[in-house]
N, C-alpha and C positions, 0 to 999 in steps of 0.2 A: 565291592570293587567294581562290579558291572554297573551298579547304580551310579557310582561316581563318574565312570567313563561316559555313560549316557548323558549325564549332566554337562560334562565338559564338551562333548560333541554337540549337544543342543545349543550351548552357549556360543560355540564357534560358528555354528550354522546361523544363529541369529545375528551375530556380528557381521558375517559375510553378506547376509541379506540387507542389513542396514547400510553397509558400504555400497552395495549395488544400487539401492534406492537413492543414496546420496549422490552417486555418480550420475544417475539418470537425471536427477533434479538439476545438478550443475550443468549438464550438457543441454538440457532443454529449457532452462529458465529464460525468460525474456531478457534481452540485452538492450542497452541504450546505444544510440548512435553517437559517435564523436562529432565534435564541432558545433557550429551554430545551428540552432533550430528555432522554429516559430511554434509556440504552444498556445493553445486557447484554453482558458479555464472559465467555465460558467458557474456562477454561484446562484443557487435558488434558496432564497430566504424563507423563514417560517411563514411569512405573510403571503408568499407566492411570488414576490418580485424577483426578477432576474437581473443579473449583472454579468457582463462578459469582460474578461481581462485577457489581453494578448501580450505574450512575453517573447522576447528574443533572448536566447540563453545558450550557454555552453555547458550548463549543468547536466548531469546524467539522470537524476532521479527526481520525481515529483515532490517528495518530502522536502528535499533541499530547496527547490524552487519556491514552494509555498512559504517556507520560513524565511528565506533570503529576501523575498519580495514583500514580506510581512503581510501576506494575504491571510495566512492562517497562523494559529498558535496551538500548542498542544503539549502533551506530556509524553515522556518516554515510558511506554508500557511494555508489557510482556511480548507484544508482537510488533514493536517499533513505535513510531509516532502515532499517538492517539489524539486526533484532532478535536479540540474542544471549542475553538472559536474560528470563524471564517468571516472576513470582511466586517469585523466588529461585533458580530452576533454570536453569543454563547449558545451551545447546546449542552445541557447538563443532564446526562442520562439518569443520574440518581434522583433528580427532581421530578421529571415528567417522561422519562424514557426517550428523550431526544438525543440524536446523534447526527453526525455529518456522514451521509452515505457518499461513497466515491464511485463514480462511473468513468470508465475509460472507453473512449470512442463509441459511446452509446450503450455499452454493456456494463453491468455491475462488476466492479473490479474484484478480482479473485485474490488480491494481495493488498497490503497496506501501502500508503503513500511512499514510505521509505524504500519499498521494493518495486515501485512502479517506474519502469524506465521511460525516459523521454526520447521520442523520435520526432523528426521534423513533420509538422502537420498534425500531430496528435491533438485531440480535444478531450478535455476532462470536465466533469461536472461534480460539484460538491453540493449536495442537496440536503437541506434541513429535513430530518425525518424523525417521526415518533413511532413508538411501538403501537 
């Protein structure tokens, strides 16, 4: 009986901790600004060439923008949009370890494109990268 009670108390404690962490995440996650924004997206291709795209948009997340503007294509993965093609160039991880690295305002993005909010003046880079 005591063993069962300890299990139940432990399960409740884990549930409470999970809810606390979820609340902290929701309260502190980056948010997008409403309304019109100017966003810059730089693409660095495998050969090292650079292209810059400037968008004026009301969209809230980068993933939406990339797909809507047809700059990128990808698949829905476990963590959201998995970008497989940018500006017509494929990055196939299974072939040579290539992928599109996402940078936000000069820093490596800590979330996927689907969860990257857009704010006026933001700049992003999609860089062809190999392991």
